[in-house]
PASEBA-1860 file (N, C-alpha, C; in nm, 3 decimals):
! residues 297
1> XXXXXXXX> -3.429/-1.315/0.371/-3.363/-1.390/0.287/-3.375/-1.290/0.154 ~ -3.524/-1.286/0.114/-3.574/-1.137/0.009/-3.491/-1.041/0.043 ~ -3.504/-0.989/0.158/-3.414/-0.804/0.164/-3.286/-0.848/0.124 ~ -3.240/-0.981/0.193/-3.107/-0.945/0.176/-3.063/-0.965/0.033 ~ -3.166/-1.022/-0.040/-3.141/-1.028/-0.200/-3.151/-0.918/-0.282 ~ -3.233/-0.841/-0.216/-3.303/-0.697/-0.271/-3.126/-0.593/-0.245 ~ -3.120/-0.638/-0.095/-2.987/-0.560/-0.094/-2.846/-0.591/-0.162 ~ -2.833/-0.704/-0.219/-2.729/-0.704/-0.277/-2.723/-0.695/-0.433
9> XXXXXXXX> -2.852/-0.670/-0.505/-2.905/-0.653/-0.639/-2.881/-0.467/-0.648 ~ -2.934/-0.426/-0.541/-2.874/-0.285/-0.528/-2.782/-0.245/-0.536 ~ -2.671/-0.328/-0.444/-2.541/-0.278/-0.465/-2.466/-0.295/-0.608 ~ -2.514/-0.427/-0.684/-2.449/-0.471/-0.791/-2.500/-0.330/-0.871 ~ -2.636/-0.325/-0.857/-2.673/-0.212/-0.975/-2.604/-0.056/-0.964 ~ -2.616/-0.039/-0.833/-2.501/0.090/-0.840/-2.394/0.101/-0.865 ~ -2.309/-0.008/-0.815/-2.169/-0.015/-0.880/-2.192/-0.017/-1.027 ~ -2.258/-0.077/-1.082/-2.271/-0.074/-1.254/-2.250/0.055/-1.327
17> XXXXXXXX> -2.376/0.097/-1.230/-2.386/0.275/-1.245/-2.274/0.356/-1.276 ~ -2.228/0.331/-1.146/-2.113/0.433/-1.143/-1.975/0.391/-1.215 ~ -1.991/0.284/-1.281/-1.860/0.248/-1.361/-1.893/0.318/-1.501 ~ -2.033/0.360/-1.543/-2.079/0.438/-1.666/-2.074/0.602/-1.647 ~ -1.985/0.614/-1.522/-1.955/0.793/-1.509/-1.916/0.855/-1.618 ~ -1.936/0.978/-1.623/-1.856/1.049/-1.744/-1.747/1.007/-1.746 ~ -1.678/0.990/-1.855/-1.502/1.021/-1.841/-1.442/0.864/-1.791 ~ -1.515/0.806/-1.760/-1.478/0.640/-1.702/-1.447/0.550/-1.794
25> XXXXXXXX> -1.422/0.580/-1.945/-1.385/0.516/-1.993/-1.260/0.491/-2.024 ~ -1.188/0.556/-1.971/-1.027/0.523/-2.013/-0.998/0.584/-2.135 ~ -0.887/0.538/-2.196/-0.846/0.598/-2.293/-0.713/0.686/-2.284 ~ -0.675/0.794/-2.368/-0.579/0.900/-2.334/-0.625/1.018/-2.230 ~ -0.579/1.056/-2.129/-0.611/1.165/-2.066/-0.473/1.244/-2.018 ~ -0.505/1.329/-1.968/-0.418/1.490/-1.940/-0.333/1.408/-1.855 ~ -0.192/1.405/-1.853/-0.080/1.351/-1.778/-0.077/1.448/-1.639 ~ -0.035/1.394/-1.513/-0.058/1.474/-1.412/0.117/1.479/-1.388
33> XXXXXXXX> 0.134/1.628/-1.391/0.292/1.667/-1.391/0.317/1.705/-1.249 ~ 0.262/1.716/-1.137/0.304/1.798/-1.029/0.399/1.665/-0.952 ~ 0.421/1.727/-0.822/0.487/1.641/-0.719/0.428/1.464/-0.732 ~ 0.508/1.376/-0.698/0.466/1.203/-0.674/0.513/1.187/-0.549 ~ 0.447/1.135/-0.452/0.518/1.037/-0.329/0.471/0.895/-0.385 ~ 0.592/0.821/-0.349/0.639/0.671/-0.351/0.607/0.625/-0.253 ~ 0.476/0.543/-0.195/0.432/0.498/-0.063/0.482/0.356/-0.025 ~ 0.562/0.296/-0.159/0.608/0.169/-0.137/0.740/0.126/-0.239
41> XXXXXXXX> 0.859/0.182/-0.143/1.011/0.135/-0.210/1.073/0.092/-0.087 ~ 1.127/0.019/-0.125/1.216/-0.029/-0.027/1.376/-0.006/-0.027 ~ 1.418/-0.011/0.113/1.594/-0.004/0.120/1.627/-0.135/0.143 ~ 1.724/-0.155/0.055/1.794/-0.296/0.036/1.931/-0.245/0.056 ~ 2.022/-0.364/0.120/2.136/-0.331/0.099/2.190/-0.388/-0.035 ~ 2.336/-0.358/-0.071/2.395/-0.418/-0.202/2.384/-0.567/-0.197 ~ 2.419/-0.637/-0.069/2.402/-0.813/-0.080/2.244/-0.829/-0.145 ~ 2.156/-0.738/-0.043/2.010/-0.800/-0.099/1.994/-0.760/-0.227
49> XXXXXXXX> 2.017/-0.630/-0.331/1.998/-0.615/-0.438/2.044/-0.705/-0.495 ~ 2.166/-0.771/-0.482/2.243/-0.861/-0.582/2.159/-0.993/-0.586 ~ 2.078/-1.040/-0.500/1.970/-1.173/-0.471/1.842/-1.120/-0.553 ~ 1.772/-1.029/-0.533/1.644/-0.991/-0.560/1.637/-0.907/-0.651 ~ 1.695/-0.850/-0.704/1.674/-0.711/-0.831/1.738/-0.733/-0.956 ~ 1.669/-0.669/-1.020/1.784/-0.679/-1.166/1.899/-0.615/-1.200 ~ 1.987/-0.675/-1.265/2.122/-0.653/-1.276/2.131/-0.483/-1.295 ~ 2.241/-0.432/-1.217/2.222/-0.276/-1.264/2.160/-0.179/-1.132
57> XXXXXXXX> 2.065/-0.267/-1.049/1.980/-0.175/-1.004/2.091/-0.096/-0.855 ~ 2.069/0.047/-0.865/2.156/0.116/-0.729/2.109/0.079/-0.621 ~ 2.229/0.061/-0.530/2.190/0.056/-0.412/2.214/0.184/-0.341 ~ 2.149/0.173/-0.203/2.170/0.308/-0.110/2.086/0.379/-0.139 ~ 2.059/0.487/-0.071/1.956/0.623/-0.064/1.998/0.673/-0.177 ~ 2.150/0.731/-0.201/2.137/0.785/-0.330/2.109/0.757/-0.459 ~ 2.126/0.652/-0.446/2.101/0.550/-0.606/1.943/0.572/-0.624 ~ 1.873/0.555/-0.503/1.714/0.570/-0.536/1.693/0.738/-0.552
65> XXXXXXXX> 1.748/0.797/-0.510/1.725/0.960/-0.526/1.755/0.977/-0.663 ~ 1.877/0.949/-0.731/1.862/0.954/-0.853/1.769/0.927/-0.947 ~ 1.762/0.769/-0.879/1.575/0.758/-1.001/1.490/0.815/-0.956 ~ 1.441/0.837/-0.829/1.353/0.931/-0.826/1.345/1.050/-0.894 ~ 1.433/1.152/-0.897/1.467/1.228/-1.002/1.446/1.250/-1.137 ~ 1.488/1.111/-1.186/1.457/1.076/-1.337/1.253/1.086/-1.351 ~ 1.237/1.059/-1.214/1.062/0.989/-1.264/0.979/1.126/-1.160 ~ 1.053/1.191/-1.113/0.969/1.310/-1.080/0.909/1.282/-0.910
73> XXXXXXXX> 0.964/1.204/-0.902/0.926/1.141/-0.749/1.004/1.250/-0.636 ~ 0.899/1.280/-0.561/0.965/1.420/-0.490/0.996/1.330/-0.337 ~ 0.925/1.261/-0.282/0.902/1.223/-0.170/0.883/1.036/-0.176 ~ 0.980/0.979/-0.098/0.970/0.849/-0.126/0.970/0.754/0.009 ~ 0.883/0.603/-0.005/0.916/0.563/0.151/1.065/0.504/0.121 ~ 1.111/0.436/0.254/1.201/0.366/0.294/1.168/0.250/0.385 ~ 1.128/0.127/0.305/1.083/0.015/0.386/1.189/-0.100/0.411 ~ 1.156/-0.140/0.533/1.249/-0.246/0.605/1.157/-0.382/0.652
81> XXXXXXXX> 1.199/-0.465/0.670/1.121/-0.596/0.714/1.209/-0.657/0.846 ~ 1.122/-0.635/0.958/1.178/-0.733/1.075/1.177/-0.863/1.083 ~ 1.270/-0.911/1.122/1.270/-1.097/1.116/1.238/-1.115/1.272 ~ 1.160/-1.266/1.250/1.087/-1.294/1.377/1.219/-1.326/1.481 ~ 1.160/-1.276/1.641/1.280/-1.336/1.693/1.401/-1.284/1.752 ~ 1.418/-1.166/1.668/1.541/-1.085/1.730/1.519/-0.943/1.734 ~ 1.446/-0.900/1.833/1.391/-0.809/1.865/1.533/-0.676/1.843 ~ 1.610/-0.705/1.882/1.743/-0.625/1.882/1.759/-0.603/1.739
89> XXXXXXXX> 1.788/-0.706/1.669/1.841/-0.652/1.535/1.686/-0.595/1.450 ~ 1.561/-0.645/1.486/1.461/-0.520/1.430/1.462/-0.351/1.522 ~ 1.527/-0.367/1.598/1.556/-0.214/1.678/1.640/-0.141/1.584 ~ 1.730/-0.238/1.548/1.871/-0.170/1.513/1.835/-0.124/1.390 ~ 1.754/-0.230/1.263/1.734/-0.222/1.130/1.587/-0.098/1.121 ~ 1.525/-0.071/1.210/1.420/0.033/1.285/1.504/0.172/1.245 ~ 1.631/0.157/1.364/1.688/0.296/1.382/1.758/0.345/1.237 ~ 1.825/0.253/1.159/1.912/0.302/1.063/1.758/0.366/0.966
97> XXXXXXXX> 1.655/0.293/0.947/1.604/0.373/0.831/1.526/0.498/0.910 ~ 1.543/0.512/0.991/1.503/0.654/1.064/1.604/0.709/1.019 ~ 1.721/0.690/1.056/1.825/0.793/1.050/1.852/0.846/0.915 ~ 1.844/0.722/0.820/1.864/0.740/0.657/1.752/0.859/0.633 ~ 1.621/0.828/0.683/1.537/0.910/0.646/1.549/1.053/0.705 ~ 1.597/1.085/0.841/1.613/1.184/0.854/1.754/1.287/0.818 ~ 1.862/1.256/0.765/1.942/1.275/0.715/1.898/1.322/0.580 ~ 1.791/1.282/0.526/1.762/1.308/0.374/1.689/1.440/0.339
105> XXXXXXXX> 1.671/1.522/0.475/1.606/1.680/0.453/1.450/1.637/0.403 ~ 1.394/1.503/0.457/1.243/1.531/0.436/1.206/1.448/0.264 ~ 1.317/1.400/0.208/1.332/1.370/0.053/1.263/1.199/0.092 ~ 1.294/1.108/0.216/1.245/1.010/0.245/1.182/0.994/0.371 ~ 1.088/0.894/0.350/1.051/0.894/0.524/1.065/0.712/0.555 ~ 1.075/0.688/0.639/1.089/0.564/0.695/0.964/0.478/0.713 ~ 0.952/0.396/0.675/0.880/0.302/0.683/0.934/0.145/0.777 ~ 0.913/0.131/0.855/0.967/0.047/0.976/0.881/-0.047/0.992
113> XXXXXXXX> 0.940/-0.128/1.045/0.847/-0.286/1.079/0.864/-0.351/1.229 ~ 0.770/-0.440/1.239/0.787/-0.522/1.337/0.754/-0.670/1.308 ~ 0.781/-0.770/1.388/0.730/-0.898/1.343/0.570/-0.922/1.446 ~ 0.431/-0.951/1.363/0.345/-0.968/1.490/0.393/-1.070/1.598 ~ 0.415/-1.187/1.530/0.476/-1.272/1.621/0.584/-1.334/1.739 ~ 0.636/-1.148/1.748/0.733/-1.128/1.858/0.614/-1.100/1.990 ~ 0.501/-1.100/1.988/0.402/-1.040/2.088/0.428/-0.922/2.144 ~ 0.476/-0.920/2.288/0.433/-0.764/2.358/0.597/-0.719/2.304
121> XXXXXXXX> 0.686/-0.760/2.276/0.794/-0.681/2.175/0.778/-0.612/2.091 ~ 0.683/-0.704/1.989/0.639/-0.624/1.888/0.575/-0.475/1.929 ~ 0.470/-0.511/2.026/0.369/-0.369/2.053/0.451/-0.279/2.104 ~ 0.578/-0.314/2.218/0.650/-0.192/2.268/0.736/-0.128/2.168 ~ 0.752/-0.191/2.058/0.838/-0.133/1.958/0.768/-0.082/1.875 ~ 0.635/-0.072/1.815/0.585/-0.001/1.751/0.550/0.146/1.862 ~ 0.503/0.137/1.990/0.537/0.244/2.066/0.655/0.348/2.072 ~ 0.784/0.283/2.033/0.910/0.314/2.051/0.946/0.412/1.910
129> XXXXXXXX> 0.849/0.331/1.802/0.874/0.406/1.679/0.779/0.537/1.666 ~ 0.652/0.479/1.715/0.564/0.615/1.718/0.634/0.757/1.762 ~ 0.693/0.741/1.882/0.738/0.822/1.970/0.848/0.923/1.893 ~ 0.940/0.821/1.781/1.038/0.870/1.739/0.966/0.894/1.577 ~ 0.875/0.930/1.543/0.776/0.989/1.446/0.826/0.938/1.363 ~ 0.769/0.799/1.342/0.749/0.703/1.209/0.600/0.668/1.214 ~ 0.543/0.678/1.068/0.412/0.694/1.053/0.368/0.609/0.997 ~ 0.425/0.461/0.924/0.387/0.357/0.861/0.512/0.267/0.901
137> XXXXXXXX> 0.401/0.128/0.921/0.486/0.024/0.948/0.469/-0.093/0.807 ~ 0.570/-0.150/0.830/0.537/-0.279/0.686/0.513/-0.435/0.743 ~ 0.430/-0.479/0.675/0.399/-0.607/0.737/0.378/-0.696/0.639 ~ 0.440/-0.799/0.636/0.485/-0.888/0.492/0.413/-1.021/0.553 ~ 0.286/-1.100/0.514/0.239/-1.238/0.587/0.319/-1.333/0.498 ~ 0.354/-1.286/0.380/0.433/-1.394/0.266/0.577/-1.421/0.364 ~ 0.726/-1.299/0.334/0.804/-1.319/0.379/0.856/-1.356/0.520 ~ 0.709/-1.272/0.625/0.750/-1.278/0.774/0.652/-1.393/0.792
145> XXXXXXXX> 0.593/-1.477/0.743/0.518/-1.598/0.724/0.419/-1.549/0.893 ~ 0.332/-1.512/0.865/0.233/-1.497/0.946/0.106/-1.484/0.874 ~ -0.003/-1.517/0.955/-0.135/-1.572/0.898/-0.211/-1.384/0.932 ~ -0.245/-1.338/0.854/-0.342/-1.199/0.873/-0.444/-1.202/0.956 ~ -0.483/-1.350/0.983/-0.598/-1.390/1.090/-0.566/-1.399/1.231 ~ -0.455/-1.411/1.252/-0.382/-1.441/1.371/-0.397/-1.328/1.455 ~ -0.454/-1.367/1.625/-0.461/-1.259/1.725/-0.341/-1.214/1.737 ~ -0.230/-1.237/1.724/-0.112/-1.118/1.707/-0.125/-1.030/1.599
153> XXXXXXXX> -0.186/-1.058/1.480/-0.178/-0.933/1.407/-0.271/-0.818/1.443 ~ -0.391/-0.851/1.500/-0.495/-0.789/1.547/-0.466/-0.734/1.640 ~ -0.344/-0.744/1.763/-0.296/-0.708/1.863/-0.207/-0.571/1.787 ~ -0.144/-0.583/1.695/-0.059/-0.508/1.606/-0.162/-0.395/1.594 ~ -0.243/-0.454/1.529/-0.316/-0.357/1.461/-0.426/-0.272/1.553 ~ -0.433/-0.296/1.648/-0.503/-0.224/1.759/-0.400/-0.109/1.804 ~ -0.288/-0.187/1.844/-0.174/-0.057/1.879/-0.165/0.070/1.835 ~ -0.139/-0.019/1.651/-0.126/0.078/1.555/-0.240/0.169/1.555
161> XXXXXXXX> -0.364/0.155/1.616/-0.492/0.264/1.577/-0.469/0.339/1.706 ~ -0.418/0.265/1.804/-0.412/0.379/1.914/-0.286/0.458/1.940 ~ -0.198/0.446/1.860/-0.105/0.521/1.800/-0.067/0.618/1.708 ~ -0.175/0.576/1.574/-0.181/0.633/1.452/-0.125/0.626/1.378 ~ -0.076/0.478/1.394/0.047/0.453/1.306/-0.073/0.395/1.177 ~ 0.043/0.383/1.038/-0.032/0.329/0.935/-0.004/0.194/0.929 ~ -0.070/0.088/0.873/-0.010/-0.063/0.884/0.012/-0.103/0.670 ~ 0.122/-0.097/0.636/0.135/-0.127/0.488/0.177/-0.288/0.492
169> XXXXXXXX> 0.052/-0.338/0.476/0.044/-0.503/0.462/0.084/-0.581/0.296 ~ 0.163/-0.627/0.287/0.153/-0.693/0.130/0.008/-0.773/0.124 ~ -0.033/-0.726/0.008/-0.136/-0.760/-0.020/-0.208/-0.888/-0.113 ~ -0.083/-0.978/-0.144/-0.127/-1.087/-0.231/-0.049/-1.202/-0.172 ~ -0.093/-1.309/-0.125/-0.088/-1.451/-0.124/-0.121/-1.543/-0.206 ~ -0.016/-1.602/-0.274/-0.053/-1.689/-0.337/-0.092/-1.881/-0.266 ~ -0.041/-1.852/-0.126/-0.104/-1.933/-0.037/-0.191/-1.951/0.072 ~ -0.298/-1.799/0.043/-0.388/-1.805/0.132/-0.530/-1.791/0.040
177> XXXXXXXX> -0.609/-1.856/0.026/-0.721/-1.809/-0.078/-0.831/-1.703/0.010 ~ -0.798/-1.721/0.146/-0.922/-1.628/0.203/-0.843/-1.514/0.304 ~ -0.698/-1.459/0.255/-0.654/-1.319/0.298/-0.735/-1.230/0.268 ~ -0.809/-1.201/0.166/-0.904/-1.075/0.121/-0.974/-1.061/0.234 ~ -1.056/-1.172/0.283/-1.157/-1.163/0.398/-1.110/-1.149/0.525 ~ -0.961/-1.198/0.546/-0.930/-1.159/0.683/-0.845/-1.009/0.689 ~ -0.847/-0.940/0.547/-0.798/-0.813/0.588/-0.944/-0.731/0.616 ~ -1.069/-0.799/0.571/-1.176/-0.727/0.578/-1.193/-0.731/0.756
185> XXXXXXXX> -1.205/-0.840/0.782/-1.239/-0.891/0.915/-1.149/-0.786/0.994 ~ -1.019/-0.791/0.986/-0.920/-0.663/1.030/-0.960/-0.556/1.058 ~ -1.009/-0.500/0.932/-1.063/-0.340/0.922/-1.176/-0.332/1.030 ~ -1.278/-0.429/1.012/-1.387/-0.429/1.097/-1.370/-0.427/1.227 ~ -1.338/-0.508/1.284/-1.279/-0.545/1.427/-1.156/-0.445/1.482 ~ -1.096/-0.379/1.428/-1.005/-0.267/1.423/-1.028/-0.133/1.338 ~ -1.138/-0.047/1.363/-1.189/0.052/1.280/-1.080/0.148/1.326 ~ -1.016/0.174/1.420/-0.913/0.272/1.398/-0.765/0.267/1.358
193> XXXXXXXX> -0.767/0.139/1.311/-0.648/0.116/1.233/-0.675/0.161/1.069 ~ -0.563/0.230/1.041/-0.513/0.255/0.899/-0.467/0.133/0.816 ~ -0.515/0.097/0.699/-0.459/-0.036/0.649/-0.412/-0.003/0.518 ~ -0.325/-0.047/0.427/-0.270/-0.040/0.291/-0.272/-0.164/0.281 ~ -0.349/-0.217/0.160/-0.309/-0.321/0.109/-0.225/-0.332/-0.014 ~ -0.122/-0.328/-0.033/-0.030/-0.317/-0.088/-0.073/-0.407/-0.271 ~ -0.022/-0.347/-0.341/-0.053/-0.396/-0.479/-0.184/-0.428/-0.501 ~ -0.273/-0.373/-0.442/-0.406/-0.381/-0.475/-0.476/-0.514/-0.488
201> XXXXXXXX> -0.401/-0.616/-0.428/-0.462/-0.747/-0.459/-0.371/-0.810/-0.533 ~ -0.291/-0.777/-0.618/-0.207/-0.840/-0.704/-0.290/-0.928/-0.795 ~ -0.250/-1.029/-0.860/-0.343/-1.128/-0.981/-0.477/-1.136/-0.938 ~ -0.504/-1.139/-0.781/-0.660/-1.102/-0.754/-0.723/-0.972/-0.710 ~ -0.660/-0.887/-0.789/-0.749/-0.744/-0.738/-0.868/-0.750/-0.777 ~ -0.945/-0.827/-0.844/-1.075/-0.804/-0.860/-1.142/-0.816/-0.718 ~ -1.082/-0.913/-0.660/-1.125/-0.922/-0.488/-1.147/-0.814/-0.384 ~ -1.091/-0.742/-0.457/-1.099/-0.558/-0.365/-1.201/-0.501/-0.379
209> XXXXXXXX> -1.310/-0.552/-0.467/-1.400/-0.537/-0.489/-1.515/-0.564/-0.371 ~ -1.458/-0.648/-0.267/-1.509/-0.649/-0.138/-1.551/-0.518/-0.065 ~ -1.411/-0.454/-0.082/-1.416/-0.337/0.001/-1.498/-0.257/-0.050 ~ -1.509/-0.226/-0.180/-1.620/-0.087/-0.249/-1.781/-0.139/-0.197 ~ -1.806/-0.315/-0.210/-1.933/-0.344/-0.157/-1.990/-0.310/-0.024 ~ -1.888/-0.314/0.130/-1.908/-0.299/0.213/-1.904/-0.113/0.244 ~ -1.858/-0.066/0.158/-1.882/0.066/0.201/-1.984/0.160/0.251 ~ -2.085/0.075/0.195/-2.267/0.110/0.261/-2.274/0.110/0.389
217> XXXXXXXX> -2.228/-0.020/0.462/-2.273/-0.066/0.576/-2.204/-0.015/0.682 ~ -2.265/0.030/0.808/-2.211/0.110/0.905/-2.094/0.031/0.998 ~ -2.054/-0.074/0.955/-1.957/-0.152/1.041/-1.844/-0.123/0.972 ~ -1.854/-0.118/0.877/-1.702/-0.050/0.789/-1.667/0.098/0.777 ~ -1.558/0.113/0.827/-1.514/0.260/0.835/-1.459/0.296/0.714 ~ -1.408/0.236/0.627/-1.343/0.295/0.518/-1.206/0.323/0.564 ~ -1.158/0.218/0.649/-1.021/0.266/0.673/-0.937/0.197/0.622 ~ -0.927/0.144/0.463/-0.854/0.072/0.402/-0.813/0.150/0.296
225> XXXXXXXX> -0.657/0.173/0.191/-0.647/0.198/0.139/-0.532/0.090/0.034 ~ -0.507/0.160/-0.060/-0.471/0.018/-0.189/-0.391/0.106/-0.257 ~ -0.241/0.001/-0.251/-0.113/0.076/-0.328/-0.166/0.008/-0.477 ~ -0.088/0.086/-0.583/-0.101/0.019/-0.743/0.071/-0.079/-0.765 ~ 0.129/-0.059/-0.641/0.304/-0.114/-0.704/0.246/-0.216/-0.756 ~ 0.368/-0.284/-0.851/0.391/-0.428/-0.949/0.235/-0.420/-1.008 ~ 0.126/-0.409/-0.941/-0.012/-0.438/-1.065/-0.037/-0.387/-1.152 ~ 0.001/-0.231/-1.140/-0.003/-0.164/-1.257/0.099/-0.198/-1.339
233> XXXXXXXX> 0.200/-0.234/-1.288/0.301/-0.294/-1.409/0.267/-0.401/-1.479 ~ 0.205/-0.488/-1.413/0.151/-0.615/-1.457/0.039/-0.603/-1.571 ~ -0.059/-0.504/-1.534/-0.172/-0.480/-1.613/-0.226/-0.375/-1.711 ~ -0.126/-0.235/-1.687/-0.125/-0.164/-1.792/-0.118/-0.175/-1.945 ~ -0.223/-0.153/-2.020/-0.157/-0.212/-2.158/-0.244/-0.341/-2.179 ~ -0.311/-0.385/-2.062/-0.353/-0.563/-2.089/-0.481/-0.510/-2.101 ~ -0.560/-0.644/-2.143/-0.697/-0.665/-2.157/-0.772/-0.623/-1.999 ~ -0.688/-0.610/-1.910/-0.741/-0.614/-1.763/-0.745/-0.453/-1.741
241> XXXXXXXX> -0.678/-0.369/-1.805/-0.667/-0.244/-1.772/-0.816/-0.179/-1.712 ~ -0.900/-0.200/-1.807/-1.040/-0.147/-1.750/-1.094/-0.171/-1.645 ~ -1.065/-0.323/-1.621/-1.135/-0.332/-1.512/-1.041/-0.314/-1.373 ~ -0.912/-0.251/-1.360/-0.862/-0.222/-1.290/-0.853/-0.084/-1.232 ~ -0.887/0.023/-1.364/-0.961/0.128/-1.313/-1.074/0.128/-1.287 ~ -1.194/0.057/-1.311/-1.329/0.056/-1.269/-1.291/0.014/-1.128 ~ -1.209/-0.078/-1.108/-1.200/-0.114/-0.952/-1.168/0.013/-0.853 ~ -1.078/0.089/-0.906/-1.029/0.206/-0.837/-1.138/0.306/-0.828
249> XXXXXXXX> -1.197/0.328/-0.909/-1.327/0.397/-0.912/-1.422/0.354/-0.791 ~ -1.429/0.219/-0.812/-1.563/0.173/-0.708/-1.502/0.188/-0.550 ~ -1.358/0.166/-0.567/-1.290/0.163/-0.405/-1.295/0.356/-0.354 ~ -1.280/0.409/-0.473/-1.214/0.579/-0.448/-1.141/0.572/-0.458 ~ -1.116/0.664/-0.581/-0.982/0.702/-0.611/-0.912/0.755/-0.493 ~ -1.007/0.830/-0.388/-0.910/0.870/-0.264/-0.851/0.768/-0.182 ~ -0.885/0.658/-0.207/-0.803/0.564/-0.140/-0.698/0.458/-0.208 ~ -0.669/0.514/-0.333/-0.576/0.467/-0.436/-0.419/0.547/-0.429
257> XXXXXXXX> -0.313/0.451/-0.414/-0.194/0.532/-0.351/-0.101/0.467/-0.480 ~ 0.018/0.600/-0.527/0.106/0.539/-0.594/0.239/0.441/-0.515 ~ 0.282/0.359/-0.578/0.402/0.253/-0.523/0.456/0.201/-0.661 ~ 0.615/0.233/-0.647/0.705/0.170/-0.733/0.753/-0.004/-0.708 ~ 0.722/0.019/-0.577/0.791/-0.125/-0.538/0.931/-0.168/-0.592 ~ 1.017/-0.018/-0.596/1.154/-0.055/-0.601/1.193/-0.136/-0.485 ~ 1.352/-0.264/-0.549/1.393/-0.243/-0.671/1.331/-0.319/-0.793 ~ 1.215/-0.380/-0.736/1.150/-0.511/-0.800/1.093/-0.370/-0.968
265> XXXXXXXX> 1.073/-0.256/-0.928/1.047/-0.191/-1.063/1.159/-0.066/-1.038 ~ 1.136/0.048/-1.108/1.221/0.161/-1.132/1.100/0.249/-1.101 ~ 1.115/0.348/-1.053/1.038/0.452/-1.023/0.975/0.502/-1.153 ~ 1.037/0.552/-1.265/1.001/0.641/-1.361/0.914/0.496/-1.476 ~ 0.940/0.416/-1.442/0.869/0.277/-1.541/0.716/0.288/-1.440 ~ 0.736/0.289/-1.323/0.583/0.258/-1.236/0.523/0.389/-1.293 ~ 0.566/0.520/-1.260/0.478/0.614/-1.306/0.403/0.633/-1.437 ~ 0.483/0.565/-1.516/0.448/0.578/-1.662/0.296/0.475/-1.650
273> XXXXXXXX> 0.378/0.341/-1.606/0.240/0.287/-1.618/0.108/0.327/-1.532 ~ 0.096/0.382/-1.450/0.001/0.461/-1.344/-0.055/0.558/-1.458 ~ 0.048/0.623/-1.547/-0.035/0.712/-1.616/-0.105/0.684/-1.712 ~ -0.051/0.561/-1.764/-0.140/0.504/-1.872/-0.246/0.419/-1.862 ~ -0.287/0.434/-1.709/-0.434/0.356/-1.685/-0.539/0.432/-1.713 ~ -0.525/0.537/-1.771/-0.657/0.616/-1.790/-0.726/0.681/-1.744 ~ -0.704/0.730/-1.618/-0.724/0.822/-1.472/-0.741/0.957/-1.529 ~ -0.797/1.043/-1.473/-0.832/1.181/-1.528/-0.722/1.275/-1.438
281> XXXXXXXX> -0.704/1.367/-1.524/-0.528/1.448/-1.430/-0.571/1.465/-1.284 ~ -0.720/1.513/-1.252/-0.773/1.513/-1.095/-0.741/1.387/-1.025 ~ -0.767/1.246/-1.090/-0.752/1.124/-0.987/-0.606/1.116/-1.025 ~ -0.554/1.151/-1.102/-0.372/1.103/-1.066/-0.329/1.194/-0.996 ~ -0.365/1.318/-0.955/-0.328/1.394/-0.836/-0.338/1.326/-0.748 ~ -0.479/1.287/-0.702/-0.469/1.210/-0.600/-0.387/1.077/-0.589 ~ -0.399/0.986/-0.682/-0.316/0.881/-0.659/-0.199/0.924/-0.667 ~ -0.108/0.996/-0.723/0.049/1.031/-0.722/0.097/1.097/-0.624
289> XXXXXXXX> -0.029/1.207/-0.546/0.036/1.278/-0.445/-0.025/1.309/-0.298 ~ -0.178/1.350/-0.376/-0.280/1.374/-0.237/-0.332/1.294/-0.166 ~ -0.335/1.175/-0.143/-0.373/1.063/-0.061/-0.266/1.046/0.026 ~ -0.145/1.011/-0.021/0.003/0.985/0.060/-0.012/1.092/0.126 ~ -0.004/1.202/0.099/0.056/1.333/0.169/-0.083/1.307/0.293 ~ -0.154/1.295/0.260/-0.306/1.263/0.385/-0.286/1.207/0.497 ~ -0.221/1.067/0.438/-0.185/0.950/0.527/-0.072/1.032/0.609 ~ 0.040/1.048/0.535/0.174/1.081/0.622/0.130/1.170/0.681
297> X> 0.070/1.272/0.694/0.030/1.428/0.779/-0.064/1.365/0.891
END
């Protein structure tokens, strides 16, 4: 017990020291002006936009392209979401987003989806998607109504690890207080899986410090990334801004990704929010471009 307490005290001490690194206090920083990759933007129909986005949000790929041009976004995700129990509809939706990405000449990349509770059908679809060149799969515990700790989710993570696919999970549930621990257990049990926790935990972003603390242990393979979508919009300019910046540095800015969460937010606004968080120009380059490029490659 004493040894365990000393280990935790050591972890707390080293994390606190890390927060005092030179240039870690935030404030005005040189703004990154290079290419931007948006890892988190949705492809919605006009009907979906009418019910879930601010008035005037443009529909379709060309509308998003125009907004990206204004924001300096050079590559963007096109995310779709699978519904449970209709594998034919899931395949058709995935084929549609793959075609849209292909027609964009590399400007957009498909983020396809499966429903974990579709069992073997979901695993077969992952195999088909990997063969089609998809790199990222979207999973949403709230919208798709599944538990991150379910064995079907672990089966999806295992297959994704085998195929080299990245799993982009929505990362905040107001309905499951234990979800952060379930993400950690999934990452530990499936070390080949690469997991993105979207929104860096949302209003409970401080819980993501768990992943910074376990980096020193051999059972954790540092196979989790975090996107700032929506959360940077909520906390930029707030009393929590310094905490969010500190957390990102503890996790490692090589594990932080930019996302707009379009159409919930617009790309230019999301870029400004992240730029205001006080990261150095080098850190911004990682967040806005280099980390996503490495994952997509």
